[in-house]
C-alpha positions in Angstrom: 4.7 -34.5 17.1 1.3 -33.0 18.2 1.7 -30.2 20.7 -1.2 -31.5 22.8 0.8 -34.7 23.6 3.6 -32.6 25.0 1.2 -30.5 27.0 -0.5 -33.6 28.4 2.8 -35.0 29.5 3.7 -31.7 31.2 0.3 -31.5 33.0 0.9 -35.0 34.5 4.5 -34.3 35.5 3.5 -31.1 37.2 0.6 -32.6 39.1 2.3 -35.9 40.0 -0.7 -38.1 39.2 -3.4 -38.5 36.6 -6.1 -37.7 39.2 -4.5 -34.4 40.3 -3.8 -33.5 36.6 -7.5 -34.0 35.8 -8.5 -31.8 38.8 -6.1 -29.0 37.8 -6.7 -28.9 34.1 -10.2 -30.2 33.6 -9.0 -32.8 31.1 -10.3 -36.3 31.7 -7.8 -38.9 33.1 -8.6 -41.2 30.2 -7.7 -38.5 27.7 -4.5 -37.7 29.5 -3.6 -41.4 29.7 -4.2 -41.9 26.0 -2.1 -38.9 25.2 0.8 -40.2 27.4 0.6 -43.6 25.7 0.7 -42.0 22.2 3.7 -39.9 23.2 5.6 -42.9 24.5 4.7 -44.8 21.2 6.0 -41.8 19.2 9.3 -41.7 21.1 9.6 -45.5 21.5 10.5 -45.2 25.2 8.7 -45.4 28.6 8.4 -42.0 30.2 6.4 -42.8 33.4 6.1 -45.7 35.8 2.5 -45.8 36.9 1.3 -47.1 40.3 -2.0 -46.8 42.1 -1.2 -43.6 43.9 1.5 -41.9 41.9 3.6 -41.8 38.8 7.4 -41.9 38.7 9.3 -40.5 35.7 11.9 -42.7 34.1 15.3 -41.2 33.3 14.0 -40.5 29.8 10.9 -38.9 31.3 12.9 -36.6 33.4 15.0 -35.5 30.4 12.0 -34.9 28.2 10.2 -33.0 30.9 13.1 -30.5 31.1 12.8 -29.9 27.4 9.0 -29.7 27.5 9.0 -27.0 30.1 11.5 -24.9 28.1 9.5 -25.6 24.9 6.1 -24.6 26.4 7.5 -21.5 28.1 9.1 -20.4 24.8 6.0 -21.1 22.9 3.8 -19.2 25.4 6.1 -16.2 25.2 6.2 -16.2 21.4 2.5 -16.6 21.2 1.9 -13.6 23.4 4.3 -11.6 21.2 2.6 -12.8 18.1 -0.8 -12.0 19.4 0.2 -8.5 20.5 1.8 -7.7 17.2 -1.1 -9.1 15.1 -3.6 -7.1 17.2 -1.5 -3.9 16.8 -1.2 -4.6 13.1 -5.0 -5.1 12.5 -5.7 -2.1 14.7 -3.4 0.1 12.8 -0.9 0.7 15.6 2.2 -1.0 14.2 3.5 -2.6 11.1 4.5 -1.6 7.6 2.6 0.3 4.9 3.9 -0.2 1.4 2.5 2.2 -1.2 3.0 2.2 -5.0 2.1 5.4 -6.9 2.0 6.8 -10.4 4.9 9.3 -10.8 2.8 12.5 -11.0 1.2 11.7 -7.6 4.3 11.0 -5.5 6.0 14.2 -4.4 3.0 16.3 -5.2 0.3 14.4 -3.3 1.1 11.0 -1.9 4.1 12.2 0.1 1.8 14.7 1.9 -0.8 12.0 2.7 1.9 9.7 4.0 3.2 12.5 6.2 -0.3 13.0 7.7 -0.7 9.2 8.1 2.6 8.9 10.0 1.6 11.7 12.3 -1.4 9.6 13.4 0.4 6.2 13.2 4.0 6.9 14.4 4.8 3.2 14.9 4.0 2.3 11.2 6.9 2.1 8.8 5.9 3.6 5.5 7.4 2.9 2.1 6.6 4.7 -1.1 7.7 3.6 -4.5 7.1 5.1 -8.0 5.4 2.8 -10.5 6.7 1.7 -13.9 10.4 1.6 -13.1 12.8 -1.2 -13.3 13.0 -1.6 -9.5 9.3 -0.9 -8.8 7.6 -3.6 -6.7 4.7 -5.6 -8.1 1.1 -4.9 -7.1 1.1 -8.1 -5.1 4.0 -6.9 -3.0 2.5 -3.6 -1.8 -0.5 -2.7 0.3 -2.0 -0.4 -2.3 -1.4 1.3 -5.7 -2.5 4.8 -6.4 -3.1 5.1 -10.1 -5.0 6.7 -12.9 -5.9 3.4 -14.6 -7.4 0.7 -12.5 -5.5 -2.6 -12.9 -7.5 -5.5 -14.3 -6.2 -8.2 -11.9 -8.2 -10.9 -10.2 -9.0 -10.3 -6.5 -7.8 -6.7 -6.7 -10.2 -3.9 -5.6 -9.8 -0.5 -7.3 -11.5 2.1 -5.1 -12.3 5.4 -6.7 -10.8 8.1 -4.5 -11.3 11.2 -6.7 -11.1 12.8 -10.1 -8.4 15.0 -11.6 -8.9 17.9 -14.1 -6.4 18.5 -16.8 -5.5 21.5 -18.9 -3.2 22.9 -21.5 -0.2 25.0 -20.4 2.7 26.8 -21.9 5.6 29.0 -20.7 5.4 32.8 -21.2 8.5 32.5 -23.3 6.8 30.0 -25.6 3.8 32.3 -26.0 6.0 35.3 -26.7 7.7 33.4 -29.5 4.7 31.6 -31.0 1.6 33.4 -29.8 -1.3 32.3 -27.8 -3.8 29.9 -29.5 -7.3 31.3 -29.3 -9.2 28.3 -30.5 -8.6 24.5 -30.5 -8.1 24.4 -34.3 -5.1 26.6 -33.9 -3.3 24.0 -31.8 -2.1 22.2 -35.0 0.3 25.2 -35.5 1.9 24.7 -32.1 4.4 22.1 -30.8 3.5 19.9 -27.9 5.2 17.7 -25.3 3.9 14.2 -25.3 3.7 11.6 -22.6 4.3 8.0 -23.4 2.0 5.4 -22.0 -0.5 8.2 -21.1 -3.8 7.4 -19.4 -5.2 9.5 -22.2 -5.9 7.7 -25.5 -4.4 8.9 -28.7 -7.6 10.7 -29.5 -7.9 13.3 -26.8 -11.1 15.4 -27.0 -11.3 18.9 -25.6 -14.6 20.1 -24.4 -16.1 23.6 -23.8 -19.5 24.4 -22.4 -21.2 23.8 -25.7 -18.7 22.1 -28.1 -16.0 19.5 -28.4 -12.8 19.4 -30.5 -10.0 16.9 -31.1 -6.7 17.9 -29.6 -4.2 17.9 -32.4 -0.7 19.3 -32.0 2.6 18.0 -33.5 4.9 16.5 -30.8 8.2 18.1 -30.4 9.5 16.0 -27.5 8.2 12.9 -25.7 8.9 11.5 -22.3 7.5 9.0 -19.8 7.6 11.2 -16.8 5.3 14.1 -15.8 8.0 16.0 -14.0 10.1 16.0 -17.2 7.1 16.9 -19.2 6.4 19.9 -17.0 10.1 20.9 -17.1 10.2 20.8 -20.9 7.0 23.0 -20.9 8.6 25.5 -18.5 11.7 25.5 -20.7 9.5 26.6 -23.6 9.6 23.5 -25.8 5.9 23.4 -26.4 2.4 23.0 -24.9 1.7 20.3 -22.3 -1.5 18.7 -21.2 -1.0 18.5 -17.4 -3.1 17.8 -14.3 -4.3 21.3 -13.1 -3.1 20.8 -9.5 0.3 19.7 -10.8 0.7 22.9 -12.9 -0.6 25.4 -10.3 2.7 26.2 -8.5 4.3 27.2 -11.8 1.2 29.2 -12.8 1.3 31.1 -9.5 5.0 31.6 -9.9 4.6 32.9 -13.5 6.5 30.1 -15.2 3.4 28.7 -16.9 0.2 30.1 -18.2 -3.0 28.3 -19.0 -3.8 27.8 -22.7 -7.5 27.7 -23.8 -8.6 27.4 -20.2 -12.3 27.0 -21.2 -11.4 23.9 -23.2 -10.6 20.8 -21.1 -10.5 17.0 -21.6 -12.7 14.8 -19.4 -11.6 14.5 -15.8 -9.6 11.4 -15.1 -10.5 9.0 -12.3 -7.9 8.3 -9.6 -8.0 4.9 -7.9 -6.4 3.2 -4.9 -6.0 -0.5 -5.8 -5.3 -3.2 -3.3 -5.7 -6.9 -2.9 -9.0 -7.9 -1.4 -7.3 -9.8 1.5 -5.2 -6.8 2.5 -8.2 -4.6 3.2 -8.8 -6.5 6.5 -5.8 -4.4 7.8 -7.0 -1.4 9.8 -3.9 0.6 8.8 -4.7 0.2 5.1 -8.4 1.2 5.6 -7.2 4.3 7.6 -4.8 5.2 4.8 -7.4 4.8 2.0 -9.8 7.0 4.0 -7.2 9.7 4.5 -6.3 9.5 0.8 -9.9 10.0 -0.2 -10.4 12.9 2.1 -7.1 14.5 1.0 -8.2 14.5 -2.7 -10.5 17.4 -1.9 -7.4 19.5 -0.9 -5.1 18.2 -3.7 -4.8 21.6 -5.2 -3.3 23.0 -1.9 -0.8 20.2 -1.3 1.6 20.7 -4.3 4.2 23.3 -3.5 7.1 22.0 -5.6 7.9 24.5 -8.4 9.8 23.8 -11.6 11.6 27.1 -12.5 13.6 28.3 -15.4 17.3 29.1 -14.8 
């Protein structure tokens, strides 16, 4: 049933005649008459008795009119609610923001950005999930994904938001037992903590101001989580290649020390990936802008320290 037929019937009933309905609504009498005829054909009943001066509703017409008024009133109210909520959503004032993030960005960085975002958008419900877990949402089910490797998916935009520097770290206890390597070639005599599914390839190159050297170190323990990796490093199980901002709290606390600080791998790009259609949302654009600006302060945002017992 087309809504315009119901509206036309309601217009005629309210006005009491086709002529008055035309004057009140601006819709031609011929159009209103055709709509009424189509409605009667759809229902298979006569709704109005027409005369030269007025129209008289049949019993079926009176019953339908009562339902039509309730329907149109409900529709009008729902439309206003929908319009208001859609406008709030696109203007960033209300709605839900679902963020997926690689694990070494969550508590150390993304939590802080979401905190800042919620302070400016208090009516937005924020959800943050860690990627690559059994219960992690898919990229298509979130507003954006903060990651070190841009997903190669159709209709997904990966916006570069910043770059991360990495470095080698060890605990003072490890250095006391095994010594401090003074050159990259000495790393082969030291144990390391590996990260499965790392954004680094198997052939990591360390670079100084005038030379490059392959990073080679026997792996003593391997994990798929940066927090575990750092904890193993603090516990003295070996060297770890960690994001510099991620290791800074432990360095300041004396639980980690830089190893070969003048030798570093290439900086890694950090992306915020999202479906092209979602970027029409003002709240997502505001979050991506805040994320990009916060990358400049990433070294100041991580205050969680892994400590030895």
